[in-house]
N, C-alpha and C positions, 0 to 999 in steps of 0.2 A: 491143280488148276493150270490151265494152259496159258503160257506166256503170250504176251502181245506180239513178241517177235515171231513166235511160231505161227500165229494167225496170219501175219503178213507173208510168211514163206508158204503156208498152205494156199493162201489166196493166189499167190504168184504162180504156184504150180497148177492150180485149177485154171487160171487164165491161159497158161501156156497150153494146157491140154484142150481148152475150148477152141484154140486156134486151129485144131485139126478139123473142126466142124464149121468154122466161119471163114469165109473168104475175105481177103483183103490184107492179110499179113500185118495186123495192127495189135491184136490182143497179146501176142507174144512180147511186145514192148511194154505193155502195162504189166504183164506177168513178171518180166525182168525187173521192172521198177519196184514192184511189190516185194520181190525177193531181195532187192538191194536195201530196201527200207528195213526188212527183217533182219538182215545182217547188221545194218547200222544200229538197230535196236539192241541186238546182242552186244555190240561194241560199246555203246554209250550207256546202256541201262536206263534207269529212271530219269536221267537228265534229258533224254530224247523223248519228250512227251508227245501227246497226240498232235499238238499244233505243229511241232517240227516234223513229225512223221507225215502229216498230210502235205505240208510244204515240200518236203523232200520227194514224196511220191509224185507231186505235180511237176517239180523240176526235172527229176529223172525221166519222167514219161515224155516230157517235151524234148529233152536232150537225146534220149534213145531214139525217138522217132525221127528227129531232125538229122542226127548224125549217122545212124545205122541203117535206116530203112532203104535208102537208095542202094547202098552197097550190098546189103543182104538180099534185096530183091533181085539184083543182077546175078548173084550167086545161085539162088534157088530157081529163078525163072530162066536163066541162061541168056542174059543180056550181053551187050557188046563189051 
């Protein structure tokens, strides 16, 4: 049986791959958030239930977009 942590990691990898086909440089942050939740699920086990997983995914998504998007967009697009 596939662990919930692996499902988060697979979803993260799929979202990062979908970024290749979707413009906007957003899906990679959701993929990174999903992968982070998968790692946290491995670390905390059953104590990290679905409610905490969804809350962590939401928080990490907002944080990654807010903190990393501007910096990484300059790196990949060639900003100032």
